[in-house]
C-alpha positions in Angstrom: 141.2 104.0 143.9 139.3 100.4 143.6 139.3 99.1 140.6 136.5 99.3 138.3 133.9 96.3 138.2 133.4 96.8 134.8 137.1 97.1 133.5 137.4 93.8 135.7 134.7 92.0 134.3 135.7 92.7 130.9 139.1 91.3 130.9 137.7 87.9 132.5 135.4 87.7 129.5 138.3 88.3 127.5 140.4 85.4 129.0 137.9 83.3 129.7 137.1 80.1 127.3 134.9 82.2 124.3 131.8 80.8 123.3 130.9 78.8 120.5 130.6 79.7 117.5 127.5 77.8 115.4 129.1 76.1 112.1 126.4 77.9 109.6 126.5 81.2 110.8 128.6 82.4 107.9 126.4 81.1 105.4 123.5 82.2 106.7 124.6 85.9 106.8 125.7 85.1 103.6 122.4 84.2 102.5 120.7 86.9 104.0 123.1 89.8 102.5 122.3 88.2 99.0 118.9 88.2 99.9 118.7 92.0 100.8 120.5 93.0 97.8 118.3 90.9 95.6 114.9 93.1 97.4 117.1 96.2 97.1 117.7 95.5 93.3 114.7 94.5 92.8 113.0 97.8 94.2 115.3 100.0 92.6 114.6 98.7 89.2 110.5 99.1 90.1 111.3 102.7 91.0 113.2 103.7 87.6 110.6 101.9 85.6 107.8 103.9 87.5 109.7 106.5 86.9 110.0 106.2 83.3 106.7 105.1 83.2 105.6 108.8 84.1 108.0 110.4 82.2 106.5 109.0 79.1 102.8 109.6 80.2 103.3 112.6 80.6 105.1 113.5 77.1 102.3 111.9 75.6 99.6 113.7 77.2 101.7 116.9 76.6 102.1 116.2 73.3 98.4 115.1 72.3 96.9 118.4 74.1 98.8 121.0 73.3 100.1 121.7 77.0 102.3 124.8 76.3 101.1 126.1 72.9 99.0 129.4 73.9 95.0 128.9 73.1 93.2 130.4 70.6 91.0 133.9 71.1 87.8 133.2 70.8 87.1 136.5 71.5 87.8 138.8 68.6 88.8 142.3 70.2 86.5 145.2 69.1 87.4 147.6 66.2 
């Protein structure tokens, strides 16, 4: 059975010289992660603020219009 060429290539890659890693790679990744976290946190705060504003607006509307009270009948029943 002949050896798998992909396996031989992977072994050569693992044995060979490793590529140089840029010195600012970790700092750049950390800065990008911080930006993503800040953006997510801001979007979450905006979302919750909108939800609370909608709840407050609904409660104010319902209390002013009496949304759950039964309407008074304008026509009296016949006698």
